C-alpha positions as CSV (number, residue, x, y, z in Angstrom):
1,X,0.2,0.0,0.0
2,X,2.7,2.4,0.9
3,X,4.8,1.5,-2.2
4,X,1.8,2.2,-4.3
5,X,1.4,5.7,-2.9
6,X,5.2,6.4,-3.3
7,X,4.9,5.3,-6.9
8,X,1.9,7.5,-7.3
9,X,4.0,10.5,-5.9
10,X,6.2,10.0,-8.8
11,X,3.5,11.3,-10.9
12,X,1.8,13.8,-8.4
13,X,4.9,15.7,-7.1
14,X,6.4,16.7,-10.4
15,X,2.9,18.0,-11.4
16,X,2.5,19.7,-8.2
17,X,6.2,21.2,-8.5
18,X,5.3,22.4,-12.1
19,X,2.1,23.9,-11.0
20,X,3.8,25.8,-8.1
21,X,6.5,26.9,-10.6
22,X,4.0,28.1,-13.0
23,X,2.4,30.2,-10.3
24,X,5.7,31.6,-9.2
25,X,6.9,32.4,-12.6
26,X,5.3,36.0,-12.8
27,X,7.1,36.8,-9.3
28,X,10.3,35.4,-10.6
29,X,9.9,37.6,-13.8
30,X,9.8,40.7,-11.8
31,X,13.5,40.5,-11.1
32,X,14.1,40.7,-15.0
33,X,15.3,44.0,-16.2
34,X,12.8,44.5,-19.0
35,X,9.8,43.4,-17.0
36,X,10.9,45.8,-14.0
37,X,11.4,48.7,-16.6
38,X,8.1,48.0,-18.2
39,X,6.3,48.0,-15.0
40,X,8.0,51.4,-14.1
41,X,7.1,53.0,-17.5
42,X,3.5,51.8,-17.0
43,X,3.2,53.1,-13.4
44,X,4.8,56.4,-14.5
45,X,2.5,57.0,-17.4
46,X,-0.7,55.7,-16.1
47,X,-0.6,56.3,-12.3
48,X,1.6,59.4,-12.0
49,X,1.2,61.0,-15.3
50,X,4.8,61.8,-15.6
51,X,7.8,60.6,-17.5
52,X,11.6,59.9,-16.6
53,X,11.1,60.1,-12.7
54,X,13.9,57.6,-12.3
55,X,17.3,57.1,-13.9
56,X,16.3,53.9,-15.5
57,X,13.0,55.4,-17.1
58,X,15.0,58.5,-18.1
59,X,17.5,56.5,-19.9
60,X,14.7,54.4,-21.7
61,X,13.0,57.6,-22.9
62,X,16.4,58.9,-24.2
63,X,17.1,55.5,-26.1
64,X,15.9,54.4,-29.5
65,X,13.5,51.8,-28.1
66,X,9.8,52.2,-28.3
67,X,7.4,51.3,-25.6
68,X,5.7,48.6,-27.7
69,X,9.1,46.9,-28.2
70,X,9.7,47.2,-24.3
71,X,6.4,45.7,-23.5
72,X,6.7,42.9,-25.9
73,X,10.3,42.1,-24.6
74,X,8.8,42.1,-21.1
75,X,6.1,39.8,-22.1
76,X,8.5,37.5,-23.8
77,X,10.7,37.4,-20.7
78,X,7.9,36.8,-18.4
79,X,6.6,33.9,-20.6
80,X,10.2,32.4,-20.8
81,X,10.8,32.8,-16.9
82,X,7.3,31.2,-16.3
83,X,8.0,28.3,-18.5
84,X,11.5,27.9,-16.8
85,X,10.1,28.0,-13.3
86,X,7.5,25.5,-14.1
87,X,10.1,23.0,-15.6
88,X,12.4,23.7,-12.5
89,X,9.4,23.1,-10.2
90,X,8.6,19.8,-12.1
91,X,12.3,18.6,-12.0
92,X,12.5,19.4,-8.3
93,X,9.3,17.4,-7.7
94,X,10.6,14.4,-9.8
95,X,13.9,14.5,-7.7
96,X,11.9,14.5,-4.3
97,X,9.7,11.9,-5.5
98,X,12.7,9.6,-6.6
99,X,14.4,10.4,-3.4
100,X,11.4,9.3,-1.4
101,X,11.0,6.1,-3.5
102,X,14.7,5.2,-3.1
103,X,14.5,5.6,0.7
104,X,11.3,3.6,1.1
105,X,12.7,0.3,0.3
106,X,13.7,-2.3,3.1
107,X,16.8,-1.4,5.1
108,X,19.8,-3.4,4.2
109,X,20.8,-4.3,7.8
110,X,18.6,-5.4,10.9
111,X,21.3,-5.0,13.4
112,X,24.1,-2.4,13.9
113,X,26.9,-2.7,11.5
114,X,30.1,-1.0,12.0
115,X,31.1,1.4,9.3
116,X,34.9,0.5,9.3
117,X,35.5,3.7,7.2
118,X,34.7,5.9,10.0
119,X,35.4,3.6,12.9
120,X,38.4,4.9,15.2
121,X,37.9,2.1,17.9
122,X,36.6,4.4,20.6
123,X,34.4,1.5,22.0
124,X,31.4,3.8,22.1
125,X,29.5,1.3,20.2
126,X,30.4,-1.6,22.4
127,X,27.1,-1.8,24.4
128,X,25.1,-1.8,21.2
129,X,27.1,-4.6,19.6
130,X,24.7,-7.7,19.0
131,X,27.5,-10.2,20.1
132,X,28.1,-8.2,23.3
133,X,24.4,-8.2,24.0
134,X,24.2,-12.0,23.4
135,X,27.1,-12.6,25.7
136,X,25.6,-10.3,28.5
137,X,22.4,-12.1,28.3
138,X,24.0,-15.5,28.5
139,X,26.0,-14.3,31.5
140,X,22.7,-12.9,33.2
141,X,21.2,-16.4,32.8
142,X,24.2,-18.2,34.2
143,X,24.3,-16.0,37.1
144,X,20.6,-16.8,37.9
145,X,21.2,-20.4,37.8
146,X,22.4,-21.8,41.3
147,X,25.7,-23.4,40.9
148,X,26.2,-21.9,37.4
149,X,29.7,-20.8,36.3
150,X,30.8,-17.5,37.3
């Protein structure tokens, strides 16, 4: 049952990530210079009724570029960044789903196993060693038996 849900997440998480990326696209696009400049130009003309209030807009008005070209470039940049955000969200969702699926399998070891690469023989793991536990359990049993070996 759990494995089936994880396999389902292989489909759902990339779609969810792509949807979130698609929604985040316009916010990501605000960082693009053409989109930011187009917003400033629109705000100056429609809301404030003035031109060239900032250095960026003043430079735009002194350049050989028209408003329509700027708005067209801003739309193109927003569209590309939205697609890219959706692709990135889908990719991240797929990576997350594959990682969940990879970690959902059965564990390799049921007992404690020493990692010899990192072991410095400090004996901190001595009490959790399965062989030591068995030896201590056997010793407790023999201690309880009258006349047992010490």
